C-alpha positions in Angstrom: 103.8 97.8 139.0 105.9 96.2 136.4 108.1 98.9 134.7 110.2 98.6 131.6 113.6 100.2 131.2 114.0 102.6 128.3 116.1 100.1 126.3 113.6 97.3 127.1 110.8 99.4 125.6 112.8 100.1 122.5 113.5 96.4 122.0 109.8 95.6 122.7 108.7 98.2 120.1 111.1 96.7 117.5 109.8 93.2 118.3 106.2 94.4 117.9 107.0 95.6 114.4 108.9 92.4 113.6 106.0 90.3 114.9 103.5 92.3 112.8 105.5 91.6 109.6 105.7 87.9 110.6 102.0 87.7 111.3 101.2 89.3 108.0 103.1 86.6 106.2 102.6 83.6 108.4 99.3 84.0 110.2 97.1 85.3 107.4 94.2 82.8 108.0 94.1 83.8 111.7 93.9 87.5 110.9 90.6 87.2 109.0 88.2 86.8 112.0 89.5 89.5 114.3 90.6 92.2 111.8 89.3 91.6 108.3 85.7 90.6 109.0 84.8 93.5 111.3 86.5 96.1 109.0 85.1 94.8 105.8 81.6 94.4 107.2 81.4 97.8 108.7 82.9 99.4 105.5 80.3 97.7 103.4 77.5 98.9 105.7 78.9 102.5 105.6 78.9 102.3 101.8 75.3 101.0 101.7 76.3 97.6 100.5 75.6 94.1 101.8 78.8 92.2 102.7 79.2 88.6 101.9 81.8 86.0 103.1 84.5 84.7 100.8 87.2 82.1 101.6 89.7 85.0 101.7 87.6 87.4 103.9 84.7 89.7 103.1 83.5 91.2 99.8 81.0 93.8 98.9 79.8 95.6 95.8 80.1 99.4 95.4 79.8 101.6 92.3 79.7 98.6 90.0 82.9 97.0 91.4 83.3 94.1 93.8 85.8 94.9 96.5 87.3 92.1 98.5 88.9 92.7 102.0 91.5 90.0 102.6 94.2 89.3 105.1 96.5 91.6 103.1 94.0 94.4 104.1 94.0 93.4 107.7 95.8 96.4 109.2 98.2 94.1 111.2 101.2 96.2 110.3 99.4 99.3 111.5 98.5 97.5 114.7 102.2 96.5 115.2 103.2 100.1 114.7 100.7 101.3 117.3 101.7 98.7 119.8 105.3 99.5 119.2 104.6 103.2 119.7 102.8 102.3 123.0 106.0 100.7 124.2 108.0 103.8 123.3 105.4 106.1 125.0 105.4 104.4 128.4 107.5 102.1 130.6 104.4 100.7 132.3 103.4 97.3 131.2 100.0 97.8 132.9 99.3 100.8 130.8 100.2 99.0 127.6 97.9 96.1 128.5 95.2 98.5 129.2 95.7 100.2 125.8 95.6 96.9 123.7 91.8 96.8 123.4 91.7 100.5 122.5 94.5 100.0 119.9 92.5 97.1 118.4 89.4 99.3 118.1 91.5 102.1 116.6 93.1 99.8 114.0 89.7 98.4 112.9 88.3 101.9 112.7 91.2 103.3 110.7 91.0 100.2 108.4 87.3 100.9 107.9 88.1 104.4 106.9 90.8 103.2 104.5 88.5 100.7 102.8 85.7 103.3 102.5 88.1 105.9 101.1 89.5 103.4 98.6 86.0 102.2 97.5 84.9 105.8 97.1 87.9 107.1 95.0 88.4 103.9 93.0 85.8 104.7 90.3 87.6 108.1 89.7 91.0 106.4 89.5 89.7 103.6 87.3 88.2 106.1 84.9 91.1 108.5 84.6 94.3 106.6 85.2 95.8 103.6 83.4 95.3 100.2 85.1 99.0 100.0 85.9 98.6 102.9 88.4 95.9 101.0 90.4 98.3 99.4 92.9 100.3 102.6 93.5 97.0 104.5 94.0 95.8 101.9 96.4 99.0 102.3 98.5 98.8 106.1 98.4 95.2 106.0 99.5 96.1 103.8 102.4 98.9 106.3 103.4 96.5 109.2 103.2 94.3 107.5 105.8 96.9 105.9 108.0 99.3 108.9 108.3 96.8 111.1 110.1 95.7 108.1 112.1 99.3 107.6 113.3 99.6 111.3 114.2 96.4 111.2 116.2 97.5 108.0 117.9 100.8 109.7 118.9 99.0 112.7 120.3 96.7 110.4 122.3 99.7 108.5 123.6 101.3 111.7 124.7 98.2 112.7 126.5 96.9 109.5 128.1 99.7 106.9 128.0 102.9 108.8 128.5 105.0 108.3 131.6 103.8 110.3 134.5 106.3 112.3 136.7 107.9 110.1 139.3 106.0 111.7 142.1 102.6 110.5 140.9 103.4 106.8 141.3 105.2 107.0 144.6 102.6 108.9 146.6 104.3 112.2 147.1 104.1 114.8 144.4 107.1 116.9 143.5 105.9 120.5 143.2 108.7 122.9 142.3 106.8 125.9 143.8 106.2 124.2 147.1 109.6 125.0 148.4 109.6 128.6 147.3 109.3 131.2 150.0 106.0 132.9 150.0 105.6 136.5 151.0 103.9 136.9 154.4 100.2 137.4 154.3 99.1 140.9 154.7 97.0 141.8 157.6 94.1 144.2 157.5 
């Protein structure tokens, strides 16, 4: 099994985040099919709307407003964060490769929740706050969804992806109580 050293995993985690920032800026057209279209389409369906394609991604109407899900809403930074966290959680490249499809599904699901949450609270924000607060409210709404998602991902990583004790991969298990002297069995 290919194993990463601790320093290698930190460098890999940093590179994942750096790559996510670069992808967001440079690869926007390529993010639309795998990240934007599924998230925007499912969010529209959950809100009872019919999604339609736009040159920038997916749009749908809800509560009298047209919402457009574009490459800026792709969740690529969130995906970079989760892949980086995976590198920090394990030194096994095999486990990280196994986790990539699960991370993708988790990113799309969290993005769907973010879009639905924003489309649901936008009429309230639009009615009660000045228009200048809309961008800040959009960012705060994203943080309110993504922060619990990151915490849940971290807990899942600790449970399912974290490094196993050294005995589990080598074949012999290290049991601290195995060497302890046991009292003689009583006879009847």
